[in-house]
C-alpha positions as MATLAB code, in Angstrom:
seq = 'MDKEIRGKKRKEIFEMIKKAERISLKEIKASTNINYNTIRSAVISLTNSGLIERIERGVYKPKSK';
ca = [
     130.479  168.755   80.880;
     129.126  168.846   77.361;
     126.468  166.245   77.924;
     123.024  167.401   79.003;
     121.568  165.659   82.043;
     117.823  165.326   81.918;
     115.601  165.133   84.918;
     115.729  166.913   88.283;
     116.541  163.831   90.282;
     119.197  162.680   87.841;
     120.849  166.107   88.081;
     120.685  165.998   91.898;
     122.284  162.546   91.928;
     124.984  163.624   89.541;
     125.840  166.752   91.601;
     126.167  164.551   94.739;
     128.533  162.230   92.918;
     130.541  165.112   91.449;
     131.040  166.652   94.873;
     132.115  163.397   96.457;
     135.425  161.582   95.901;
     133.404  158.386   96.044;
     129.829  157.724   97.135;
     127.555  154.656   97.485;
     124.029  154.317   96.364;
     122.969  153.855  100.001;
     124.708  157.173  100.848;
     122.769  158.910   98.096;
     119.511  157.331   99.307;
     120.180  158.444  102.855;
     121.048  162.010  101.799;
     118.268  162.542   99.293;
     115.403  160.222  100.222;
     115.041  159.398   96.468;
     113.736  155.934   95.734;
     116.613  153.421   95.551;
     115.474  152.135   92.126;
     115.387  155.673   90.775;
     118.960  156.178   92.034;
     120.078  152.909   90.379;
     118.469  153.867   87.108;
     120.074  157.315   87.160;
     123.467  155.903   88.046;
     123.316  153.401   85.181;
     122.377  156.185   82.792;
     125.167  158.465   84.013;
     127.640  155.628   83.820;
     126.589  154.762   80.250;
     126.916  158.473   79.333;
     130.508  158.465   80.581;
     129.875  161.015   83.305;
     130.638  158.753   86.281;
     132.362  155.482   86.800;
     131.923  152.480   89.107;
     134.625  151.926   91.632;
     133.161  148.811   93.184;
     129.804  147.274   93.625;
     127.411  150.076   94.537;
     130.097  152.732   94.780;
     130.670  155.476   92.149;
     132.865  158.476   91.472;
     132.948  161.288   88.874;
     134.689  160.181   85.602;
     138.340  161.184   85.553;
     139.124  163.706   82.844;
];
C-alpha cells in the first residue's frame, strides 16, 4: 500500500481488516477493546482513503486490488 496510515489505533484496525476476509465493527471492538466511535472514525477514514470497502452495514473488508 502506498498510502500512509497515521495513528497507532488506525493502523491496528487496518491490520485486523487486512487479515480478515470480512470483519464487523463489533468484532473489532471485541478483539481490541478500542472505543467504538474511534473504530467508526478510523473505518470511515480508511474507506475514504480507498484501503477498505464496506460489504454491508457495519461489515468491511480489504479493498480488492
